[in-house]
C-alpha positions in Angstrom: -22.4 13.8 -0.4 -19.5 16.1 0.2 -16.0 15.7 -1.9 -13.5 14.2 -0.1 -10.4 17.0 -0.2 -7.6 15.9 -3.3 -8.0 12.3 -3.7 -6.7 11.4 -6.8 -9.9 12.2 -9.8 -10.3 8.6 -10.5 -10.6 7.5 -6.6 -14.1 5.6 -6.0 -13.9 7.4 -2.7 -13.8 11.1 -3.2 -17.4 11.0 -1.9 -18.0 10.7 1.6 -19.0 6.6 2.5 -22.7 5.6 2.0 -22.9 3.8 4.9 -26.3 2.7 4.4 -25.2 1.2 0.9 -22.1 -0.2 2.3 -24.9 -2.3 5.2 -26.2 -3.8 2.3 -22.7 -5.3 1.2 -22.1 -6.5 5.0 -24.8 -5.8 7.1 -22.5 -6.2 10.3 -21.1 -2.6 9.5 -24.4 -1.5 10.5 -24.0 -2.0 14.1 -20.9 0.6 14.2 -22.7 3.5 12.3 -23.3 6.1 14.5 -24.7 9.7 14.0 -23.3 12.7 14.6 -24.2 16.4 14.0 -27.3 14.8 11.6 -24.7 12.9 10.0 -23.7 8.8 10.0 -20.2 8.4 10.3 -18.1 5.5 12.0 -16.0 5.1 15.2 -13.2 4.9 13.0 -11.0 4.2 16.3 -12.3 0.6 16.7 -10.5 -1.9 14.7 -13.8 -4.1 14.1 -15.1 -1.3 12.6 -12.5 -0.4 10.7 -12.1 -4.0 9.4 -16.0 -4.4 8.6 -15.5 -1.0 6.4 -12.9 -2.6 4.3 -14.9 -5.9 3.7 -17.6 -3.8 2.7 -15.5 -1.2 0.6 -13.9 -4.3 -1.0 -17.0 -6.4 -1.6 -18.9 -3.3 -3.5 -16.2 -1.4 -4.9 -13.9 -3.9 -6.2 -15.9 -7.4 -6.4 -13.9 -9.1 -3.6 -15.7 -11.7 -2.3 -13.7 -12.6 0.4 -11.4 -10.6 3.1 -10.1 -10.8 6.2 -7.3 -10.6 8.4 -6.0 -12.2 11.9 -6.1 -10.2 14.8 -3.1 -7.6 15.1 -2.2 -7.6 11.5 -2.5 -4.1 9.8 -5.7 -3.2 8.5 -5.0 -0.7 5.8 -7.6 2.6 5.4 -8.4 2.0 1.3 -8.8 5.3 -0.3 -5.5 6.0 0.4 -4.2 2.9 -0.7 -5.5 3.0 -4.1 -4.7 6.8 -4.1 -0.8 5.1 -4.8 -2.3 3.2 -7.4 -3.8 5.7 -9.2 -0.7 7.8 -9.1 1.8 4.9 -10.5 -0.7 4.5 -13.6 -0.3 8.0 -14.1 3.8 7.4 -13.9 3.8 4.4 -15.9 1.7 6.1 -18.7 4.0 9.2 -18.7 6.7 6.9 -19.5 5.0 5.1 -22.6 4.5 6.5 -26.0 1.2 5.8 -26.8 -1.9 4.1 -24.9 -0.9 1.2 -22.1 -2.3 -2.2 -22.4 -3.0 -2.6 -18.7 -3.3 -6.2 -18.6 0.1 -6.7 -20.0 1.3 -4.6 -16.6 3.3 -6.6 -14.3 3.8 -5.2 -10.5 5.7 -6.2 -7.6 4.6 -5.6 -4.2 7.2 -5.9 -1.3 5.8 -6.3 1.8 2.3 -7.1 0.9 1.1 -8.3 4.6 -1.8 -10.9 5.8 -3.9 -7.9 3.8 -2.7 -8.5 0.4 -4.4 -4.9 -0.5 -2.4 -3.5 -3.2 -2.7 -6.7 -5.2 -6.0 -7.0 -5.0 -7.0 -3.2 -5.5 -4.0 -2.9 -8.4 -5.9 -5.9 -10.2 -9.3 -4.9 -9.6 -8.7 -0.7 -10.6 -6.3 -1.9 -13.9 -5.8 -5.7 -14.6 -2.8 -5.2 -13.4 -1.0 -8.9 -12.8 1.2 -9.0 -9.2 4.0 -10.7 -7.4 3.2 -10.3 -3.9 6.0 -10.7 -1.3 6.4 -10.7 2.2 8.7 -11.7 5.2 6.3 -13.4 7.4 4.9 -16.9 7.1 1.8 -16.2 8.4 0.8 -13.2 6.2 2.5 -15.7 2.9 -0.5 -18.0 3.9 -3.3 -15.2 4.9 -2.6 -13.6 1.5 -3.0 -16.8 -0.2 -6.0 -17.7 0.8 -7.2 -14.2 0.1 -6.1 -14.6 -3.4 -7.9 -18.5 -3.8 -10.8 -17.2 -2.2 -11.5 -15.1 -4.7 -12.3 -16.5 -8.3 -9.7 -15.9 -10.9 -7.4 -14.1 -8.6 -4.8 -16.9 -8.8 -4.0 -16.5 -12.1 -3.2 -12.8 -11.7 -1.6 -12.3 -8.3 1.4 -14.7 -7.3 2.3 -15.0 -3.6 6.0 -15.4 -2.6 7.7 -16.0 0.2 10.6 -13.9 1.1 12.8 -15.9 3.4 16.0 -13.8 3.6 14.7 -11.6 6.2 17.5 -9.3 5.3 17.0 -8.6 1.4 14.2 -6.8 -0.7 14.8 -7.8 -4.1 17.0 -10.5 -4.3 15.4 -13.9 -3.6 12.0 -12.8 -4.7 12.9 -11.7 -8.2 13.7 -14.8 -10.9 16.7 -14.4 -13.3 14.9 -12.7 -16.4 12.0 -11.8 -14.6 10.3 -8.0 -15.7 8.4 -5.6 -14.1 7.0 -2.7 -14.7 6.4 -1.3 -11.5 7.5 -2.2 -7.9 5.7 -0.6 -5.1 6.2 -0.5 -1.3 4.7 0.8 2.0 8.0 0.3 4.3 8.5 0.1 8.2 8.4 3.5 9.0 9.3 3.5 12.8 12.7 3.0 14.0 12.1 1.2 17.2 9.0 -0.6 19.2 9.1 2.2 21.5 8.8 4.8 18.6 6.0 3.2 16.9 4.2 2.9 20.4 4.4 6.8 20.7 3.1 7.1 17.2 0.1 5.1 17.8 -0.4 7.5 21.3 -0.2 10.8 18.7 -3.2 9.1 16.2 -5.0 8.1 19.4 -5.3 11.8 20.3 -5.8 12.8 16.9 -8.9 10.6 17.2 -10.0 12.3 20.2 -9.3 9.3 22.6 -7.7 8.6 25.9 -3.3 7.7 24.6 -3.4 4.8 27.7 -5.4 2.3 28.1 -6.6 1.8 31.7 -4.0 -0.4 32.8 -1.6 2.3 31.7 -0.9 0.3 28.4 -0.8 2.3 24.9 -3.9 1.0 23.2 -3.9 -1.0 20.0 -4.1 0.9 17.2 -7.5 1.1 14.9 -4.9 -0.4 11.8 -3.2 -2.7 14.2 0.2 -3.8 12.4 2.9 -6.6 13.5 6.2 -5.6 14.1 7.6 -6.0 11.0 5.0 -3.8 9.3 5.6 -0.8 11.8 9.3 -0.4 12.3 12.7 -1.9 11.6 16.4 -1.0 12.7 17.0 2.2 11.1 13.2 3.1 10.4 11.8 4.1 7.2 15.3 5.8 5.5 17.7 3.0 6.7 14.9 0.5 4.7 14.5 2.7 1.3 18.4 2.9 0.9 18.8 -0.6 0.9 16.2 -0.5 -1.6 18.0 1.6 -3.4 21.1 -0.6 -3.4 19.7 -3.6 -4.1 17.4 -1.8 -6.9 21.0 -1.1 -8.9 21.5 -5.3 -9.4 18.1 -5.2 -11.1 18.3 -2.2 -13.5 17.1 -4.0 -16.4 14.5 -5.7 -15.2 12.3 -2.9 -13.5 10.4 0.4 -15.6 10.2 2.0 -12.4 11.0 1.2 -8.8 8.8 3.1 -6.4 8.0 3.7 -2.4 6.1 5.7 -0.3 7.9 8.0 1.9 6.1 8.9 5.4 8.6 11.4 6.7 9.2 14.3 3.9 12.9 14.9 5.9 13.6 11.5 4.5 13.5 12.3 1.0 16.9 14.3 0.7 18.8 11.2 2.2 16.8 9.2 -0.2 18.0 11.1 -3.4 21.4 11.2 -2.5 21.4 7.3 -2.4 19.9 7.0 -5.6 22.9 9.7 -6.5 25.1 6.9 -5.3 24.1 4.4 -8.1 23.8 6.4 -10.9 19.8 6.4 -11.1 19.0 7.9 -14.4 15.8 9.3 -13.4 14.2 10.6 -10.2 10.5 11.2 -9.5 8.6 12.5 -6.5 5.4 12.5 -6.3 2.8 14.1 -3.5 -0.3 12.9 -2.9 -2.5 14.6 -1.0 -5.3 12.6 1.3 -7.9 15.4 3.1 -4.9 17.4 5.2 -2.6 14.8 5.2 0.4 15.3 2.4 1.8 11.8 1.7 4.4 11.0 -1.4 5.8 8.3 -3.0 9.7 8.3 -4.9 9.9 7.0 -7.6 13.5 5.9 -9.7 14.1 4.0 -12.9 18.2 2.9 -14.7 16.4 3.2 -17.8 16.0 6.2 -20.0 12.8 8.0 -20.9 13.9 6.6 -25.2 14.3 2.7 -23.2 11.0 3.2 -21.2 9.0 3.8 -24.3 9.8 0.6 -25.6 8.6 -1.4 -23.0 6.4 -3.8 -24.1 3.4 -2.7 -22.1 1.9 -0.9 -25.3 -1.5 -1.7 -26.9 
């Protein structure tokens, strides 16, 4: 097995996929495995193959025995998603004097989607408790179904419907409720057309035709609903709104965080954070193969205040 380039050291997926082993957990996966250049691989442009791979990884490595999403909903790549979790654990550890009792850690996941992937990975990796939110009723319903179908998860993962589509934290963070971390994978496109262009680029990168036989852009291997892929103003507008709202919950959260897909957006987000007088701002880079991703974290608490929070042993 060759080591995957630069995933977090604690990431279970630092080695190439063992498709023979994964096939024991989800036998249907074997039908999508092919051999190229003497090495077993998967057609990652095939959405059914990617979905079955996720099912196998969740079952084999995280003891998630039921996971499913409806057609057209975002199917997230697990190695990259769990990398965010591991770097969040490092961020939290850097803020707390002494060893963390991870079972005391409470996380808010903004836009959990039908896949509910961050709460599943965060709880199974560290024992964190989650509140997960989404604006789409069908996503909320499916996420609840996943949680309820896996023994013990309903006690540690709560799904909340954000009924105010123009709000992020308001309406889901209760009065007096505290979180150690918020996390988010925001919609990063500005429009449906921009999302379609992004789809074409990804298909070209996968060595596929960017147009289907009917002239339309084919569905991405990881799919995605409109609210998962784009919003007016794109990623920068969404995160700026998140920043503005976060100041109203300044004493209820240790670290607010969000992924930032476009490097050029970081400076604009930092400017927004300066305007709301965030006391600490950090940009954490995550390298996954040749791709560099990042998240930005901010806090209205001083390091001394953070160190006194309740997740210590």
